[in-house]
C-alpha positions as a Markdown table, in Angstrom:
| # | Residue | x | y | z |
|---|---|---|---|---|
| 1 | Unk | -21.9 | -22.2 | 38.6 |
| 2 | Unk | -19.9 | -18.9 | 38.4 |
| 3 | Unk | -16.7 | -20.8 | 39.4 |
| 4 | Unk | -17.3 | -23.4 | 36.7 |
| 5 | Unk | -18.0 | -20.7 | 34.1 |
| 6 | Unk | -14.8 | -18.8 | 35.0 |
| 7 | Unk | -12.8 | -22.1 | 34.8 |
| 8 | Unk | -14.2 | -22.8 | 31.3 |
| 9 | Unk | -13.3 | -19.3 | 30.1 |
| 10 | Unk | -9.8 | -19.6 | 31.4 |
| 11 | Unk | -9.4 | -23.0 | 29.8 |
| 12 | Unk | -10.8 | -21.8 | 26.5 |
| 13 | Unk | -8.4 | -18.8 | 26.5 |
| 14 | Unk | -5.5 | -21.0 | 27.4 |
| 15 | Unk | -6.3 | -23.4 | 24.5 |
| 16 | Unk | -6.2 | -20.5 | 22.0 |
| 17 | Unk | -3.0 | -19.0 | 23.4 |
| 18 | Unk | -1.3 | -22.3 | 23.1 |
| 19 | Unk | -1.7 | -22.0 | 19.3 |
| 20 | Unk | -0.2 | -18.9 | 17.8 |
| 21 | Unk | -1.0 | -16.7 | 14.8 |
| 22 | Unk | 1.7 | -14.6 | 13.3 |
| 23 | Unk | 1.7 | -11.9 | 10.6 |
| 24 | Unk | 5.1 | -11.9 | 8.8 |
| 25 | Unk | 7.0 | -11.3 | 5.6 |
| 26 | Unk | 7.7 | -14.9 | 5.0 |
| 27 | Unk | 8.0 | -18.3 | 6.7 |
| 28 | Unk | 11.0 | -20.6 | 7.1 |
| 29 | Unk | 11.0 | -24.2 | 5.9 |
| 30 | Unk | 10.5 | -25.2 | 9.6 |
| 31 | Unk | 7.5 | -23.0 | 10.1 |
| 32 | Unk | 9.1 | -20.1 | 11.8 |
| 33 | Unk | 7.9 | -16.5 | 11.2 |
| 34 | Unk | 10.3 | -14.0 | 9.6 |
| 35 | Unk | 9.9 | -10.3 | 10.6 |
| 36 | Unk | 6.6 | -10.8 | 12.4 |
| 37 | Unk | 4.7 | -7.6 | 13.2 |
| 38 | Unk | 1.2 | -6.5 | 14.4 |
| 39 | Unk | 1.4 | -3.1 | 12.6 |
| 40 | Unk | 2.0 | -3.0 | 8.9 |
| 41 | Unk | 2.7 | -0.3 | 6.3 |
| 42 | Unk | 1.0 | -1.3 | 3.1 |
| 43 | Unk | 1.2 | -0.2 | -0.5 |
| 44 | Unk | -1.5 | 1.2 | -2.7 |
| 45 | Unk | -1.8 | -1.9 | -4.8 |
| 46 | Unk | -1.7 | -4.2 | -1.8 |
| 47 | Unk | 1.0 | -5.8 | 0.4 |
| 48 | Unk | 1.2 | -9.6 | 0.7 |
| 49 | Unk | 1.4 | -10.8 | 4.2 |
| 50 | Unk | 2.1 | -14.3 | 5.3 |
| 51 | Unk | -0.3 | -15.5 | 8.1 |
| 52 | Unk | 1.3 | -18.3 | 10.0 |
| 53 | Unk | -0.7 | -20.6 | 12.2 |
| 54 | Unk | 1.3 | -22.7 | 14.7 |
| 55 | Unk | -0.3 | -25.5 | 16.7 |
| 56 | Unk | 1.0 | -27.8 | 19.4 |
| 57 | Unk | -0.4 | -30.8 | 17.5 |
| 58 | Unk | -0.3 | -32.1 | 14.0 |
| 59 | Unk | -2.9 | -30.6 | 11.7 |
| 60 | Unk | -5.2 | -33.6 | 11.2 |
| 61 | Unk | -8.3 | -31.8 | 10.0 |
| 62 | Unk | -9.2 | -32.0 | 6.3 |
| 63 | Unk | -9.5 | -28.2 | 5.9 |
| 64 | Unk | -8.8 | -25.0 | 7.8 |
| 65 | Unk | -10.5 | -21.7 | 7.5 |
| 66 | Unk | -8.9 | -18.2 | 7.7 |
| 67 | Unk | -11.4 | -15.5 | 8.6 |
| 68 | Unk | -10.6 | -11.7 | 8.4 |
| 69 | Unk | -12.9 | -9.2 | 10.1 |
| 70 | Unk | -12.4 | -5.5 | 9.7 |
| 71 | Unk | -13.5 | -2.8 | 12.2 |
| 72 | Unk | -16.3 | -0.6 | 11.0 |
| 73 | Unk | -17.8 | 1.9 | 13.4 |
| 74 | Unk | -16.0 | 0.3 | 16.4 |
| 75 | Unk | -17.4 | -3.2 | 15.4 |
| 76 | Unk | -15.6 | -6.0 | 13.7 |
| 77 | Unk | -17.5 | -7.2 | 10.7 |
| 78 | Unk | -16.8 | -10.0 | 8.1 |
| 79 | Unk | -14.4 | -8.8 | 5.5 |
| 80 | Unk | -12.8 | -11.8 | 3.7 |
| 81 | Unk | -12.0 | -15.5 | 4.1 |
| 82 | Unk | -9.7 | -18.2 | 2.7 |
| 83 | Unk | -9.3 | -22.0 | 3.0 |
| 84 | Unk | -6.3 | -24.2 | 3.1 |
| 85 | Unk | -5.6 | -27.9 | 3.2 |
| 86 | Unk | -2.8 | -28.9 | 5.7 |
| 87 | Unk | 0.2 | -31.1 | 5.4 |
| 88 | Unk | -0.7 | -33.5 | 8.1 |
| 89 | Unk | 2.9 | -34.2 | 8.9 |
| 90 | Unk | 3.3 | -30.6 | 10.1 |
| 91 | Unk | 2.1 | -28.6 | 13.1 |
| 92 | Unk | 1.9 | -25.3 | 11.2 |
| 93 | Unk | 0.4 | -23.9 | 8.0 |
| 94 | Unk | 0.7 | -20.7 | 6.1 |
| 95 | Unk | -2.0 | -18.5 | 4.5 |
| 96 | Unk | -1.2 | -15.5 | 2.3 |
| 97 | Unk | -3.3 | -12.4 | 2.0 |
| 98 | Unk | -2.9 | -9.1 | 0.2 |
| 99 | Unk | -4.0 | -6.2 | 2.3 |
| 100 | Unk | -5.1 | -3.2 | 0.2 |
| 101 | Unk | -7.1 | -1.2 | 2.7 |
| 102 | Unk | -6.2 | 0.7 | 5.8 |
| 103 | Unk | -7.8 | -0.4 | 9.0 |
| 104 | Unk | -8.0 | -2.6 | 12.1 |
| 105 | Unk | -8.4 | -6.3 | 11.5 |
| 106 | Unk | -9.3 | -9.3 | 13.6 |
| 107 | Unk | -7.9 | -12.5 | 12.1 |
| 108 | Unk | -8.7 | -16.0 | 13.3 |
| 109 | Unk | -8.3 | -19.7 | 12.3 |
| 110 | Unk | -11.2 | -22.2 | 12.5 |
| 111 | Unk | -11.3 | -25.9 | 11.9 |
| 112 | Unk | -14.1 | -27.8 | 10.1 |
| 113 | Unk | -16.1 | -28.0 | 13.3 |
| 114 | Unk | -16.1 | -24.1 | 13.4 |
| 115 | Unk | -13.9 | -24.1 | 16.5 |
| 116 | Unk | -11.7 | -21.0 | 16.8 |
| 117 | Unk | -8.1 | -22.3 | 17.1 |
| 118 | Unk | -6.2 | -19.0 | 17.2 |
| 119 | Unk | -6.8 | -15.3 | 16.7 |
| 120 | Unk | -4.8 | -12.1 | 16.6 |
| 121 | Unk | -5.2 | -8.5 | 15.6 |
| 122 | Unk | -3.4 | -6.6 | 12.8 |
| 123 | Unk | -3.3 | -2.8 | 11.9 |
| 124 | Unk | -2.7 | -1.7 | 8.3 |
| 125 | Unk | -2.0 | 1.8 | 7.2 |
| 126 | Unk | -0.6 | 3.6 | 4.2 |
| 127 | Unk | 2.7 | 5.4 | 4.4 |
| 128 | Unk | 4.0 | 8.9 | 3.5 |
| 129 | Unk | 2.3 | 11.0 | 0.9 |
| 130 | Unk | -0.2 | 8.4 | -0.2 |
| 131 | Unk | -1.7 | 8.3 | 3.2 |
| 132 | Unk | -2.2 | 12.1 | 3.3 |
| 133 | Unk | -3.5 | 12.3 | -0.3 |
| 134 | Unk | -5.8 | 9.3 | 0.1 |
| 135 | Unk | -7.5 | 11.3 | 2.9 |
| 136 | Unk | -7.8 | 14.5 | 1.0 |
| 137 | Unk | -11.2 | 15.8 | 0.2 |
| 138 | Unk | -10.2 | 19.0 | -1.6 |
| 139 | Unk | -9.7 | 17.2 | -4.9 |
| 140 | Unk | -13.0 | 18.2 | -6.4 |
| 141 | Unk | -14.6 | 16.9 | -9.5 |
| 142 | Unk | -13.8 | 20.2 | -11.2 |
| 143 | Unk | -10.0 | 19.9 | -10.5 |
| 144 | Unk | -9.5 | 18.0 | -13.7 |
| 145 | Unk | -11.6 | 20.2 | -16.0 |
| 146 | Unk | -8.6 | 21.2 | -18.1 |
| 147 | Unk | -7.1 | 17.7 | -18.4 |
| 148 | Unk | -6.4 | 16.3 | -21.8 |
| 149 | Unk | -5.9 | 12.8 | -23.2 |
| 150 | Unk | -3.7 | 12.5 | -26.3 |
| 151 | Unk | -3.2 | 9.4 | -28.3 |
| 152 | Unk | 0.2 | 9.3 | -30.1 |
| 153 | Unk | 2.8 | 7.2 | -31.8 |
| 154 | Unk | 5.5 | 8.0 | -29.3 |
| 155 | Unk | 6.4 | 10.1 | -26.3 |
| 156 | Unk | 9.7 | 11.9 | -26.3 |
| 157 | Unk | 10.9 | 14.2 | -23.5 |
| 158 | Unk | 7.5 | 14.0 | -21.9 |
| 159 | Unk | 5.8 | 15.3 | -25.1 |
| 160 | Unk | 3.5 | 13.2 | -27.4 |
| 161 | Unk | 4.7 | 12.8 | -30.9 |
| 162 | Unk | 2.5 | 12.3 | -34.0 |
| 163 | Unk | -0.9 | 12.4 | -32.2 |
| 164 | Unk | -4.1 | 11.0 | -33.7 |
| 165 | Unk | -7.7 | 10.0 | -33.0 |
| 166 | Unk | -7.7 | 7.1 | -35.4 |
| 167 | Unk | -5.2 | 4.3 | -36.0 |
| 168 | Unk | -4.9 | 0.8 | -37.3 |
| 169 | Unk | -3.8 | -2.6 | -36.0 |
| 170 | Unk | -1.0 | -2.6 | -38.6 |
| 171 | Unk | 0.4 | 0.7 | -37.4 |
| 172 | Unk | 3.1 | 0.2 | -34.8 |
| 173 | Unk | 1.8 | -3.3 | -34.3 |
| 174 | Unk | -1.3 | -1.9 | -32.7 |
| 175 | Unk | 0.6 | -0.1 | -30.0 |
| 176 | Unk | -0.5 | 3.4 | -28.9 |
| 177 | Unk | 0.8 | 5.8 | -26.3 |
| 178 | Unk | -1.8 | 7.5 | -24.1 |
| 179 | Unk | -0.6 | 10.8 | -22.8 |
| 180 | Unk | -2.5 | 12.5 | -19.8 |
| 181 | Unk | -1.9 | 16.2 | -19.3 |
| 182 | Unk | -3.5 | 18.1 | -16.5 |
| 183 | Unk | -1.5 | 21.3 | -16.7 |
| 184 | Unk | -1.0 | 21.2 | -12.9 |
| 185 | Unk | -0.2 | 18.5 | -10.4 |
| 186 | Unk | -2.3 | 15.4 | -10.9 |
| 187 | Unk | -2.7 | 15.2 | -7.1 |
| 188 | Unk | -2.9 | 11.4 | -7.1 |
| 189 | Unk | -0.4 | 8.6 | -6.5 |
| 190 | Unk | -2.5 | 6.2 | -8.7 |
| 191 | Unk | -4.0 | 6.4 | -12.1 |
| 192 | Unk | -6.9 | 4.0 | -12.8 |
| 193 | Unk | -7.8 | 3.2 | -16.4 |
| 194 | Unk | -10.9 | 1.5 | -17.6 |
| 195 | Unk | -11.2 | 0.6 | -21.3 |
| 196 | Unk | -14.6 | 0.1 | -23.0 |
| 197 | Unk | -15.6 | -0.7 | -26.6 |
| 198 | Unk | -18.6 | 0.2 | -28.7 |
| 199 | Unk | -20.0 | -3.1 | -30.0 |
| 200 | Unk | -22.5 | -3.9 | -32.8 |
| 201 | Unk | -23.1 | -0.2 | -33.9 |
| 202 | Unk | -24.3 | 0.7 | -30.4 |
| 203 | Unk | -24.4 | 4.3 | -29.2 |
| 204 | Unk | -22.8 | 3.5 | -25.9 |
| 205 | Unk | -19.3 | 2.2 | -25.0 |
| 206 | Unk | -20.9 | -0.6 | -23.0 |
| 207 | Unk | -18.5 | -3.5 | -23.4 |
| 208 | Unk | -15.8 | -3.7 | -20.8 |
| 209 | Unk | -12.4 | -4.6 | -22.4 |
| 210 | Unk | -9.6 | -4.1 | -19.8 |
| 211 | Unk | -8.4 | -2.1 | -16.8 |
| 212 | Unk | -5.0 | -0.8 | -15.8 |
| 213 | Unk | -3.5 | 0.7 | -12.6 |
| 214 | Unk | -0.3 | 2.8 | -12.6 |
| 215 | Unk | 1.7 | 4.3 | -9.8 |
| 216 | Unk | 2.8 | 7.9 | -10.4 |
| 217 | Unk | 4.2 | 10.8 | -8.5 |
| 218 | Unk | 1.4 | 13.1 | -7.1 |
| 219 | Unk | 3.3 | 16.2 | -8.2 |
| 220 | Unk | 3.5 | 15.2 | -11.9 |
| 221 | Unk | 1.5 | 17.4 | -14.2 |
| 222 | Unk | 1.4 | 14.7 | -16.9 |
| 223 | Unk | 2.0 | 11.0 | -17.4 |
| 224 | Unk | 1.6 | 8.4 | -20.1 |
| 225 | Unk | 1.4 | 4.7 | -20.7 |
| 226 | Unk | 1.4 | 2.3 | -23.6 |
| 227 | Unk | -1.4 | 0.1 | -24.7 |
| 228 | Unk | -1.6 | -2.6 | -27.4 |
| 229 | Unk | -4.9 | -3.1 | -29.2 |
| 230 | Unk | -5.8 | -6.6 | -30.2 |
| 231 | Unk | -9.1 | -5.9 | -32.1 |
| 232 | Unk | -10.4 | -3.2 | -34.3 |
| 233 | Unk | -13.3 | -1.0 | -33.0 |
| 234 | Unk | -14.3 | 2.2 | -31.3 |
| 235 | Unk | -12.8 | 2.6 | -27.8 |
| 236 | Unk | -13.2 | 4.8 | -24.7 |
| 237 | Unk | -10.4 | 5.2 | -22.1 |
| 238 | Unk | -11.9 | 6.4 | -18.8 |
| 239 | Unk | -9.2 | 7.8 | -16.5 |
| 240 | Unk | -9.7 | 8.2 | -12.7 |
| 241 | Unk | -7.6 | 9.1 | -9.7 |
| 242 | Unk | -7.1 | 6.9 | -6.7 |
| 243 | Unk | -10.4 | 8.2 | -5.2 |
| 244 | Unk | -12.1 | 7.0 | -8.4 |
| 245 | Unk | -12.9 | 10.6 | -9.3 |
| 246 | Unk | -12.9 | 11.1 | -13.1 |
| 247 | Unk | -9.9 | 12.8 | -14.7 |
| 248 | Unk | -10.8 | 12.5 | -18.4 |
| 249 | Unk | -12.3 | 10.3 | -21.0 |
| 250 | Unk | -10.5 | 9.7 | -24.3 |
| 251 | Unk | -11.8 | 8.2 | -27.5 |
| 252 | Unk | -10.0 | 6.4 | -30.3 |
| 253 | Unk | -11.0 | 4.5 | -33.4 |
| 254 | Unk | -8.9 | 1.4 | -34.4 |
| 255 | Unk | -9.3 | 0.0 | -37.9 |
């Protein structure tokens, strides 16, 4: 019985190894991986990686499943999944996935009968300053107490020009510059912006309108971006760093 079990395990492992799974930048027209790696440096907004499945046989199943498990507390747990329909004239297929989080991943392909066809492991991590800042804990909630948000018509030489708290859709075609000034390094590589609107004479800004994400230099003391309003109303701009710690809220009325 032990011999039979050992033979079955070896046979199962061989069947998986005969079918390969690659993590690469792109795939050729013939299904060959380009710049395949097991360790990847990813960007804050995500890095798209091609996941190439190669088989010894033509892909005759109707659908194939990509499962991505991520390691939490030394245990791989379900993280994400995708499906793909094959070209039955080929022995390979490509999935694409954007990795946005550091970590250790187990990635595997299954057919419609839930049989594991191939699996491999990928490591993803941030590079340079973003990695060090993302792990910082010293950016306290009080760090941005002196931050300011200024709504203006223009920004020249990193200074807002003709600031206001109220504007109209006809003024500058509804475009407004939002200037964020912290007076000291913003200490973040990413600015997250969530925009809300007060509806139907409500007291709260409870209707979500839009969100933005901007890449900046961690040493900048100030930054700005442009936003175009499509509708009149009372708006709140909630600004956060990459750890989703609040920097400042700004309010503007649009007629």
